[in-house]
TORSE-804715 format. One line per field, with one value per residue (C-alpha): residue number from 1; z, x, y; residue in three letters. Coordinates in steps of 0.25 Angstrom, whole numbers, plus 5000, padded with zeros to 4 digits. Last residue first. Layout:
N
nr: (NUM/...)
z: (Z/...)
x: (X/...)
y: (Y/...)
rest: (ALA/...)
//
This chain:
502
nr: (502/501/500/499/498/497/496/495/494/493/492/491/490/489/488/487/486/485/484/483/482/481/480/479/478/477/476/475/474/473/472/471/470/469/468/467/466/465/464/463/462/461/460/459/458/457/456/455/454/453/452/451/450/449/448/447/446/445/444/443/442/441/440/439/438/437/436/435/434/433/432/431/430/429/428/427/426/425/424/423/422/421/420/419/418/417/416/415/414/413/412/411/410/409/408/407/406/405/404/403/402/401/400/399/398/397/396/395/394/393/392/391/390/389/388/387/386/385/384/383/382/381/380/379/378/377/376/375/374/373/372/371/370/369/368/367/366/365/364/363/362/361/360/359/358/357/356/355/354/353/352/351/350/349/348/347/346/345/344/343/342/341/340/339/338/337/336/335/334/333/332/331/330/329/328/327/326/325/324/323/322/321/320/319/318/317/316/315/314/313/312/311/310/309/308/307/306/305/304/303/302/301/300/299/298/297/296/295/294/293/292/291/290/289/288/287/286/285/284/283/282/281/280/279/278/277/276/275/274/273/272/271/270/269/268/267/266/265/264/263/262/261/260/259/258/257/256/255/254/253/252/251/250/249/248/247/246/245/244/243/242/241/240/239/238/237/236/235/234/233/232/231/230/229/228/227/226/225/224/223/222/221/220/219/218/217/216/215/214/213/212/211/210/209/208/207/206/205/204/203/202/201/200/199/198/197/196/195/194/193/192/191/190/189/188/187/186/185/184/183/182/181/180/179/178/177/176/175/174/173/172/171/170/169/168/167/166/165/164/163/162/161/160/159/158/157/156/155/154/153/152/151/150/149/148/147/146/145/144/143/142/141/140/139/138/137/136/135/134/133/132/131/130/129/128/127/126/125/124/123/122/121/120/119/118/117/116/115/114/113/112/111/110/109/108/107/106/105/104/103/102/101/100/99/98/97/96/95/94/93/92/91/90/89/88/87/86/85/84/83/82/81/80/79/78/77/76/75/74/73/72/71/70/69/68/67/66/65/64/63/62/61/60/59/58/57/56/55/54/53/52/51/50/49/48/47/46/45/44/43/42/41/40/39/38/37/36/35/34/33/32/31/30/29/28/27/26/25/24/23/22/21/20/19/18/17/16/15/14/13/12/11/10/9/8/7/6/5/4/3/2/1)
z: (5064/5071/5064/5066/5060/5047/5055/5046/5046/5039/5030/5023/5019/5013/5006/4999/4995/4989/4981/4976/4971/4965/4957/4951/4947/4941/4933/4927/4923/4917/4908/4904/4900/4892/4885/4882/4876/4868/4863/4859/4851/4844/4840/4847/4850/4841/4848/4847/4853/4864/4867/4867/4875/4885/4887/4889/4898/4907/4908/4910/4921/4927/4927/4927/4937/4947/4956/4955/4958/4970/4976/4974/4981/4992/4995/4994/5003/5014/5022/5019/5030/5031/5016/5016/5026/5017/5004/5011/5017/5003/4996/5007/5005/4990/4991/5002/4996/4982/4985/4993/4981/4987/4982/4990/4993/4998/5002/5017/5017/5008/5005/4993/4992/4978/4973/4959/4963/4974/4964/4954/4964/4965/4960/4957/4944/4944/4935/4947/4956/4945/4943/4958/4959/4948/4951/4964/4959/4948/4958/4967/4959/4955/4969/4976/4968/4972/4987/4983/4979/4991/5000/4992/4992/5007/5007/4999/5007/5020/5014/5011/5025/5030/5023/5026/5029/5016/5015/5024/5017/5016/5004/4995/4999/4998/5004/4996/5004/4993/4987/4995/4986/4972/4975/4978/4966/4957/4962/4963/4949/4942/4947/4943/4929/4928/4933/4923/4911/4916/4918/4905/4897/4903/4901/4886/4885/4890/4880/4869/4873/4873/4860/4852/4846/4842/4850/4844/4845/4855/4859/4869/4859/4862/4867/4880/4881/4892/4905/4915/4908/4906/4921/4923/4912/4919/4933/4932/4924/4935/4941/4940/4954/4957/4946/4952/4966/4959/4953/4966/4972/4962/4967/4981/4979/4972/4982/4994/4987/4986/5000/5004/5009/5002/5005/5011/5000/4989/4985/4982/4967/4956/4950/4963/4973/4979/4972/4978/4987/4997/5000/4985/4983/4995/4989/4976/4983/4991/4977/4971/4983/4983/4968/4970/4981/4972/4959/4966/4973/4959/4954/4966/4964/4949/4953/4963/4952/4942/4953/4947/4934/4944/4950/4960/4971/4984/4985/4989/5002/5005/5001/5011/5022/5017/5018/5032/5035/5028/5037/5049/5043/5040/5053/5061/5061/5066/5079/5072/5061/5071/5064/5055/5066/5076/5070/5055/5056/5062/5052/5041/5048/5048/5033/5031/5037/5026/5016/5021/5021/5007/5002/5009/5003/4989/4991/4995/4983/4974/4980/4977/4963/4961/4967/4958/4946/4948/4952/4940/4930/4934/4933/4919/4914/4917/4905/4898/4891/4884/4890/4904/4904/4900/4910/4921/4918/4919/4909/4897/4887/4877/4863/4854/4850/4854/4849/4858/4872/4876/4887/4882/4875/4889/4894/4883/4887/4902/4897/4890/4902/4913/4905/4902/4917/4922/4913/4918/4932/4929/4923/4935/4945/4936/4934/4947/4956/4957/4972/4974/4962/4969/4982/4975/4968/4981/4981/4967/4971/4980/4968/4954/4946/4949/4951/4938/4931/4936/4933/4919/4917/4922/4912/4901/4904/4913/4911/4907/4903/4912/4908/4897/4889/4879/4890/4895/4895/4906/4901/4906/4893/4890/4879/4868/4874/4872/4883/4875/4884/4884/4877/4878/4891/4885/4870/4868/4859/4855/4855/4849/4853/4868/4877/4884/4898/4902)
x: (4891/4903/4905/4891/4889/4881/4871/4865/4852/4843/4854/4854/4840/4843/4855/4847/4836/4846/4851/4838/4835/4849/4846/4834/4840/4852/4844/4835/4848/4853/4841/4842/4857/4855/4843/4852/4863/4853/4847/4860/4864/4851/4853/4844/4856/4868/4880/4891/4902/4906/4892/4885/4897/4897/4882/4883/4895/4888/4874/4879/4890/4890/4875/4869/4877/4881/4868/4866/4880/4882/4868/4871/4884/4879/4867/4876/4887/4881/4892/4886/4891/4905/4906/4904/4916/4925/4921/4925/4938/4942/4939/4947/4959/4958/4957/4968/4979/4976/4976/4989/4996/5006/5020/5027/5042/5049/5064/5060/5046/5043/5030/5029/5017/5011/5003/4997/4982/4984/4992/4981/4969/4972/4958/4950/4951/4966/4969/4976/4964/4954/4963/4964/4948/4946/4957/4952/4938/4943/4952/4940/4935/4947/4953/4940/4941/4955/4952/4939/4948/4956/4943/4936/4949/4948/4934/4937/4949/4940/4929/4940/4944/4930/4928/4917/4906/4899/4886/4893/4889/4904/4908/4895/4891/4876/4874/4866/4854/4845/4854/4867/4876/4869/4868/4883/4886/4878/4884/4898/4898/4890/4899/4912/4907/4902/4916/4924/4915/4915/4930/4934/4924/4929/4944/4940/4932/4944/4953/4943/4941/4956/4959/4946/4953/4966/4977/4985/5000/5009/5016/5013/5009/4996/4997/4990/4978/4979/4972/4971/4961/4952/4951/4947/4937/4931/4930/4915/4912/4915/4902/4899/4896/4889/4879/4877/4874/4865/4857/4856/4850/4839/4836/4837/4827/4817/4819/4817/4804/4799/4803/4815/4820/4812/4801/4792/4794/4804/4815/4830/4833/4824/4830/4833/4845/4853/4861/4863/4870/4871/4886/4888/4882/4890/4903/4900/4898/4911/4918/4911/4914/4929/4930/4924/4934/4945/4940/4939/4953/4960/4953/4958/4972/4971/4965/4976/4986/4980/4979/4989/4981/4969/4975/4985/4985/4982/4968/4975/4979/4966/4959/4965/4961/4947/4947/4951/4940/4930/4934/4930/4916/4913/4906/4905/4898/4904/4896/4884/4885/4889/4881/4893/4902/4911/4925/4922/4911/4921/4932/4921/4917/4931/4933/4919/4923/4933/4923/4913/4924/4927/4913/4910/4923/4919/4905/4911/4921/4909/4901/4913/4914/4899/4900/4911/4905/4891/4896/4906/4896/4886/4897/4902/4888/4885/4894/4903/4898/4911/4923/4917/4910/4923/4932/4922/4924/4939/4950/4943/4954/4955/4951/4962/4957/4942/4941/4931/4932/4941/4937/4922/4922/4925/4912/4904/4912/4908/4893/4894/4902/4893/4880/4885/4889/4876/4868/4877/4873/4859/4858/4865/4855/4843/4842/4848/4841/4841/4842/4851/4859/4862/4866/4876/4881/4885/4899/4902/4900/4912/4921/4922/4920/4931/4941/4936/4937/4952/4956/4950/4958/4970/4968/4966/4979/4983/4995/4989/4999/4999/4991/4994/4980/4987/4991/5005/5018/5028/5042/5052/5051/5053/5044/5054/5061/5049/5040/5027/5020/5005/4995/4981/4983/4993/4993/4998/4988/4991/4978/4980/4974/4976/4973/4961/4958/4944)
y: (4886/4891/4904/4909/4923/4919/4910/4901/4893/4902/4906/4893/4894/4908/4903/4892/4901/4910/4897/4894/4908/4909/4896/4901/4914/4907/4897/4908/4916/4903/4902/4917/4915/4903/4909/4921/4912/4905/4918/4924/4911/4911/4926/4936/4945/4942/4935/4945/4936/4945/4950/4937/4930/4942/4940/4925/4925/4936/4929/4915/4912/4926/4930/4917/4909/4919/4919/4904/4900/4910/4906/4891/4891/4900/4890/4877/4882/4890/4898/4911/4921/4915/4915/4930/4932/4923/4930/4943/4938/4933/4946/4954/4945/4947/4962/4964/4955/4958/4973/4972/4964/4955/4953/4941/4940/4927/4928/4931/4935/4947/4953/4962/4972/4974/4986/4984/4984/4995/5004/5003/5006/5021/5024/5012/5004/5006/4994/4987/4989/4984/4972/4969/4970/4960/4951/4947/4945/4936/4929/4925/4913/4906/4909/4904/4891/4888/4889/4881/4869/4869/4869/4859/4850/4851/4847/4834/4830/4832/4823/4813/4813/4811/4798/4800/4810/4812/4819/4829/4842/4846/4838/4838/4852/4855/4841/4830/4825/4824/4813/4811/4802/4803/4818/4819/4810/4819/4832/4828/4820/4831/4842/4834/4832/4846/4852/4844/4848/4862/4862/4855/4863/4876/4874/4870/4883/4891/4885/4887/4902/4905/4899/4904/4916/4909/4915/4927/4926/4934/4921/4910/4899/4892/4877/4879/4889/4899/4901/4913/4922/4910/4908/4923/4921/4910/4916/4920/4908/4898/4894/4879/4875/4888/4885/4871/4877/4887/4876/4869/4882/4880/4866/4870/4881/4872/4860/4870/4875/4860/4857/4849/4836/4826/4816/4826/4836/4838/4828/4832/4830/4828/4815/4808/4807/4796/4786/4772/4763/4774/4770/4770/4784/4789/4783/4790/4803/4802/4800/4812/4821/4816/4819/4833/4835/4831/4838/4851/4849/4847/4859/4867/4863/4867/4880/4883/4881/4890/4901/4911/4914/4917/4929/4935/4924/4932/4925/4912/4918/4925/4912/4904/4913/4913/4898/4898/4909/4901/4889/4897/4899/4884/4882/4869/4856/4843/4843/4847/4836/4825/4814/4811/4806/4812/4809/4809/4819/4829/4826/4829/4842/4847/4845/4850/4863/4865/4862/4872/4882/4880/4880/4893/4900/4895/4901/4914/4914/4911/4923/4932/4927/4929/4943/4947/4941/4948/4961/4961/4956/4967/4978/4973/4971/4986/4990/4979/4967/4962/4968/4970/4957/4950/4958/4954/4939/4941/4940/4946/4946/4957/4953/4948/4934/4934/4949/4956/4952/4940/4930/4931/4918/4912/4917/4910/4897/4900/4901/4887/4880/4886/4882/4868/4866/4871/4861/4850/4853/4856/4842/4835/4841/4841/4825/4820/4829/4845/4847/4835/4840/4853/4846/4837/4850/4857/4852/4856/4870/4871/4871/4865/4878/4888/4877/4870/4883/4886/4872/4873/4886/4879/4868/4877/4884/4895/4905/4918/4929/4941/4953/4962/4960/4952/4942/4944/4937/4941/4943/4932/4925/4910/4909/4910/4898/4889/4885/4885/4894/4892/4901/4906/4914/4923/4922/4936/4941/4955/4964/4977/4990/4987/4975/4982/4980/4977)
rest: (CYS/THR/TRP/CYS/PHE/PRO/ASN/HIS/ALA/LYS/PHE/ALA/ASP/VAL/VAL/GLY/ALA/ILE/SER/GLY/ALA/SER/ALA/ALA/VAL/SER/VAL/ALA/LEU/CYS/GLY/VAL/SER/LEU/ALA/GLN/LEU/SER/LEU/TRP/ARG/ALA/SER/GLY/ARG/PRO/VAL/GLY/ARG/GLN/ALA/ILE/TYR/MET/GLU/VAL/PRO/PHE/TYR/VAL/THR/LEU/PRO/TRP/PHE/SER/ALA/ALA/GLY/ILE/LEU/GLY/MET/VAL/SER/GLY/PHE/PHE/PRO/LEU/LEU/SER/SER/THR/ALA/THR/THR/VAL/CYS/VAL/PHE/ALA/THR/ARG/TRP/VAL/LEU/ARG/LEU/PRO/SER/VAL/ALA/LEU/SER/LEU/ARG/GLY/VAL/ARG/PHE/VAL/VAL/ARG/LYS/GLU/GLY/LEU/PRO/ALA/SER/GLY/PRO/TRP/ALA/ALA/ALA/SER/ALA/HIS/ARG/GLU/LEU/PHE/VAL/PHE/LEU/PRO/GLN/ALA/VAL/VAL/GLN/TYR/THR/GLY/VAL/LEU/HIS/VAL/VAL/VAL/ALA/ALA/ASN/ALA/VAL/ASP/LEU/LEU/TRP/PHE/PRO/GLU/PHE/PHE/GLY/PHE/GLY/THR/LEU/LEU/ASN/ASP/PRO/SER/GLU/ASP/GLY/PHE/ALA/ALA/TYR/GLY/ILE/CYS/GLY/CYS/LEU/LEU/TYR/VAL/VAL/THR/THR/THR/ALA/VAL/SER/VAL/ALA/MET/ALA/LYS/LYS/MET/VAL/LYS/ILE/GLU/THR/SER/PRO/ALA/VAL/ALA/LYS/LEU/THR/ASP/PRO/GLN/GLY/PRO/SER/HIS/HIS/SER/ALA/GLN/ILE/GLU/LEU/LEU/VAL/VAL/SER/PHE/GLY/TYR/ALA/PHE/ALA/ILE/ASN/GLY/LEU/ALA/GLN/LEU/SER/ARG/TRP/VAL/LYS/GLN/MET/LEU/THR/VAL/GLY/GLY/GLY/ALA/GLY/VAL/LEU/ILE/GLY/THR/ILE/ASN/GLY/LYS/VAL/GLY/ARG/ASN/SER/ILE/VAL/GLN/ALA/VAL/GLY/LEU/SER/ILE/GLY/ILE/ALA/SER/TYR/SER/PHE/SER/MET/VAL/SER/ALA/VAL/ILE/SER/LEU/TRP/GLY/ILE/LYS/ASP/MET/ASP/PRO/ILE/GLN/SER/PHE/VAL/ILE/GLN/LEU/ALA/GLY/TYR/ILE/LEU/MET/TYR/PRO/ARG/SER/SER/GLY/GLY/CYS/ALA/GLU/ARG/GLN/GLU/ARG/GLY/ARG/GLU/HIS/PHE/CYS/GLY/ALA/ARG/LYS/ILE/ALA/LEU/MET/SER/ILE/SER/SER/GLY/ILE/THR/ILE/GLY/VAL/CYS/ILE/GLY/PHE/LEU/ASN/ALA/LEU/GLN/LEU/VAL/GLY/CYS/LEU/LYS/VAL/MET/SER/GLY/GLY/LEU/ILE/ALA/ARG/VAL/ALA/ASP/MET/TYR/THR/ARG/ASN/ARG/PRO/GLY/SER/VAL/PRO/ASP/GLY/SER/ARG/TYR/CYS/GLU/ALA/LEU/LEU/ALA/SER/THR/TYR/TYR/ILE/VAL/ALA/GLY/PHE/LEU/MET/MET/VAL/GLY/PRO/GLY/ALA/VAL/TRP/GLY/LEU/GLN/ALA/ILE/GLY/TRP/ALA/LEU/SER/LEU/VAL/GLY/SER/GLY/ILE/VAL/ALA/THR/ILE/ILE/HIS/ALA/SER/ALA/THR/TRP/VAL/THR/GLY/THR/ARG/GLN/PRO/ARG/GLY/ASP/ASP/ASP/ASP/VAL/ARG/LYS/SER/MET/LYS/MET/HIS/SER/GLY/GLY/SER/ARG/GLU/VAL/ASP/GLY/VAL/VAL/GLN/GLU/VAL/HIS/SER/SER/GLY/THR/SER/ALA/MET)
//
């Protein structure tokens, strides 16, 4: 963790907005109090980043999740997850500065916060968990994008040949993974999260677009059915249902993982917080009120989580009402809907555009982690490598490229693409990633850091309530992981990882 020196001069960086006065028109770069470039985001770009990170491919599996849990438990679990995510994320936001809430050094990443507040072996444990989780999310995003690309092709085929031609209109999603990977190689050269505000805004618009289309098609299907499908306890068991008792148990647990995955954004929260500022504050060397940063971020989280929960409830409940026990694990690519095919194409294209932005929001912390270590000479001879730039000139245009950034980020995208091609199971992979990461990264570390940061007395009522929350979420995470693993095993039984046409 970089120190800010013996005296902490508040520069109003990310917590301010330029007033536009003549005295503000300076050519000299204004830095944060830790010497890094001034943040330029707002509460709205922070909300856009969060929505981009949260509303992704996971929303498309929620109808399937509610189908496993039923009309009572499904929406109830979804709202409970939303409340837990907001609360633990608020605890994490309190850890943005370590030590003094006004002049303490900023923790610009999740790892920085763990290092500054918990230290020791917790840093390595958190590092492994966070980086593995971010990698897994990127794999899941690549799978979701490729399936949506394939669905565009299949929708046209069904329109021409008829909806019964499922085998003739099949195909593999792997070639589309290569296309998506190539797109990400280009976008991954964006320096850092502060430079992708525009991409997050576009992605957020896309997420609302395909969610609205899915909801609209679901409503139309309910009207066509002349009634609402589904029941109180979810998919039926036994002779009258489609699953055995054990399948019901495993799938219900996997549904918890799918919902957890749909809500996950804690691992990039501090990175998002480090790129915003609160409008209306003066851009001078004046101290900011202690709660300003936290209040602004909590406002962004409240807007984002509330918006996300409403969208999730609409997508999940309307999808279940439309298809009942036969709800697909991907609302837009499972082909419960066939017409209008062009509207399905628009929705799936929006999914792809949105997931391009989501990939970047998730992957940027990974990119910056290695590049910062290289620039800081964390390894022998790495400093020149991290700082080196190569200038390419085409006519009057010139482009400065970091060889380290180009090679490292390209390699990362290639590895996630290759991994995705071996695990092209949408629902099961989403559930496993969400379940495995939910407790340690969304609950345990934020709770422990908050306790240490605020000095919560051991054995006090607040300490006991926080520990009870942590233990309860651990039980949910373990159970959901077991259900998701069972789902992956079942999917592998009918999968050839080396077939590129099936």
